[in-house]
C-alpha positions in Angstrom: -145.2 130.5 8.8 -146.7 133.2 11.0 -147.7 131.1 14.0 -146.6 131.9 17.5 -144.9 129.1 19.4 -144.1 129.1 23.1 -141.1 127.0 24.2 -141.0 126.1 27.9 -137.7 124.5 28.8 -135.6 125.2 31.9 -132.3 124.0 30.5 -130.9 126.9 28.5 -128.8 124.8 26.1 -131.8 122.7 25.1 -134.1 125.7 24.9 -131.7 127.5 22.6 -131.4 124.4 20.4 -135.2 124.1 20.1 -135.7 127.8 19.5 -133.1 128.1 16.7 -134.7 125.2 14.8 -138.3 126.4 15.2 -137.2 129.9 14.1 -135.6 128.5 11.0 -139.0 126.9 10.2 -140.5 130.5 10.2 -142.4 130.6 13.5 -142.4 133.5 16.0 -141.0 132.3 19.3 -141.8 133.1 23.0 -139.4 131.6 25.5 -140.0 130.6 29.2 -137.7 128.9 31.7 -140.4 127.9 34.2 -144.1 127.2 34.4 -145.0 130.5 36.0 -143.3 132.5 33.3 -145.0 130.4 30.6 -148.5 131.0 32.0 -147.8 134.8 32.0 -146.8 134.6 28.3 -149.9 132.6 27.4 -152.2 135.1 29.3 -150.6 138.1 27.5 -150.2 136.7 23.9 -152.0 134.7 21.3 -150.0 131.4 21.3 -150.8 128.9 18.6 -148.5 126.0 19.7 -147.0 125.4 23.2 -144.0 123.1 23.5 -143.8 122.2 27.2 -141.0 120.4 29.0 -142.4 118.0 31.6 -139.7 118.1 34.3 -139.4 121.7 35.6 -138.5 123.5 38.8 -141.7 124.6 40.5 -144.9 123.5 38.7 -144.5 120.7 36.2 -145.2 120.8 32.5 -148.3 118.7 33.1 -149.6 121.3 35.5 -148.9 124.1 33.0 -150.8 122.0 30.3 -153.8 121.6 32.6 -153.9 125.3 33.5 -153.7 126.3 29.8 -156.6 123.9 29.0 -158.8 125.5 31.7 -158.9 128.7 29.6 -157.9 127.6 26.1 -159.4 124.6 24.3 -157.7 125.1 21.0 -154.1 125.9 21.5 -151.9 123.1 20.2 -149.7 121.5 23.0 -146.7 119.2 22.6 -145.1 117.7 25.7 -141.3 117.2 25.8 -140.3 114.3 28.1 -137.1 112.4 28.9 -139.3 109.5 30.0 -140.4 106.9 27.5 -142.7 104.9 29.8 -146.3 104.5 28.4 -147.8 105.9 31.6 -145.9 109.2 31.2 -147.1 109.6 27.7 -150.7 108.9 28.7 -150.5 111.3 31.6 -149.5 114.1 29.1 -152.5 113.3 26.9 -154.9 113.1 29.8 -153.6 116.5 31.0 -154.8 117.9 27.6 -151.7 117.7 25.4 -152.1 116.9 21.7 -148.8 115.2 21.2 -145.6 114.2 23.0 -142.0 113.8 21.9 -139.3 111.9 23.9 -135.8 113.3 24.4 -133.5 113.0 22.7 -135.2 114.0 19.5 -134.2 115.3 16.1 -135.0 118.9 15.2 -136.6 117.7 12.0 -139.0 115.5 13.9 -140.0 118.3 16.3 -140.6 120.8 13.5 -142.6 118.2 11.6 -144.9 117.7 14.6 -145.2 121.5 15.1 -146.1 121.9 11.4 -148.7 119.2 11.5 -150.3 120.5 14.7 -150.3 124.1 13.4 -152.0 123.1 10.2 -154.7 121.4 12.2 -155.2 124.4 14.4 -155.5 126.7 11.3 -157.8 124.1 9.5 -160.2 124.2 12.4 -160.2 128.0 12.3 -160.7 128.2 8.6 -163.2 125.4 8.0 -165.8 126.8 5.6 -168.6 124.5 6.7 -170.9 126.3 9.1 -172.9 123.7 11.0 -174.1 120.1 10.7 -176.4 117.9 12.8 -176.0 114.2 13.7 -178.8 112.9 16.0 -178.6 114.8 19.3 -175.4 116.6 18.2 -174.8 119.9 16.5 -171.3 120.7 15.3 -170.4 124.4 14.7 -167.3 124.4 12.6 -166.9 128.1 12.4 -166.9 128.6 16.2 -165.4 125.1 16.9 -168.2 124.1 19.2 -170.2 120.9 19.7 -173.6 120.7 21.4 -175.4 117.7 22.6 -179.1 118.3 23.3 -178.4 122.0 23.0 -175.7 121.9 25.8 -172.2 122.7 24.7 -169.5 120.1 25.4 -166.2 121.0 26.8 -163.8 119.7 24.2 -160.2 120.5 23.4 -159.3 121.4 19.8 -157.8 117.9 19.4 -161.0 116.3 20.7 -163.1 118.6 18.4 -161.0 117.5 15.4 -161.5 113.8 16.2 -165.3 114.2 16.5 -165.5 116.3 13.4 -163.6 113.6 11.5 -165.9 110.9 12.7 -169.1 112.8 12.1 -168.0 113.8 8.6 -167.7 110.1 7.9 -170.9 109.0 9.8 -171.4 105.3 9.7 -168.1 104.6 7.9 -165.5 102.6 9.9 -162.3 104.6 10.1 -159.0 102.9 10.8 -156.6 104.2 13.4 -154.2 105.1 10.6 -156.9 107.2 8.9 -157.7 109.1 12.1 -154.0 109.7 12.8 -153.4 111.0 9.3 -156.5 113.3 9.3 -156.2 114.6 12.9 -152.5 114.4 13.8 -151.2 114.7 10.2 -149.3 112.3 8.0 -145.9 113.2 9.5 -147.0 112.1 13.0 -144.4 109.7 14.5 -146.3 108.3 17.5 -148.2 105.1 18.0 -151.9 104.3 17.3 -152.4 104.2 21.1 -152.7 108.0 21.1 -156.0 107.5 19.2 -157.3 105.0 21.7 -156.4 107.3 24.7 -158.3 110.2 23.2 -161.3 108.1 22.2 -161.6 106.9 25.8 -161.4 110.5 27.0 -164.0 111.6 24.4 -166.4 108.9 25.5 -166.3 110.2 29.0 -167.6 113.5 27.7 -170.0 112.4 25.0 -171.6 109.1 26.1 -174.1 108.4 28.8 -172.2 105.2 29.6 -168.6 105.3 28.4 -168.3 101.5 28.9 -171.3 101.0 26.6 -170.9 103.6 23.9 -173.8 104.7 21.8 -172.0 107.1 19.4 -168.3 106.3 19.1 -168.4 102.6 18.2 -165.3 100.4 18.2 -164.6 98.4 15.1 -162.5 95.6 16.6 -159.1 95.1 15.1 -159.6 98.2 12.9 -160.7 101.5 14.4 -163.9 103.4 15.1 -167.0 104.7 13.5 -169.6 107.4 14.4 -173.3 106.3 14.9 -175.8 109.1 15.5 -177.7 107.0 18.0 -181.4 106.8 18.7 
């Protein structure tokens, strides 16, 4: 691997444990013990994946995630949390994270999630398809941009990957399992709810009325499909 991974963790023993295992997987590592330091690293370097602890002195991992997303749509972000409540996981995703992992975790699981997310980031960068149209939408794979009625939509790289997967399968119902495998990767350990959370967030950005979607249609008990609309 040649990817750059930022590890934000204030507890030195945990940070060293994480860093050793990610280095063994072949990544270049940047370390930060607080949110302010992490943001300085992000501003000064090309970071592919950020692994952010939630509970930190000063600004929280959620705040760091939000700040990164203001300026970088496509960096992969994984949240580390000691909390397992559903609301904490959802808060991380709403903040702009791509994935979350609950402490304690195995190094094998963390590296598998980083590998999966890194492949997705690179796949979006290397997609050979130039552009395609679907109704009011134009998707530019090379530059990772989506336009609706010639206006660019502000999507994260994860949201872009979901829309790209749906549009490539226009009219075809896709199960949550299919979306997980193609967007998060086959080694993803999380639940299907992560798909639903991101679909709700996408509808807020794509649809005129998120409660009555025209484009991302729910296939009840199964998953979702893309409809190009009127």
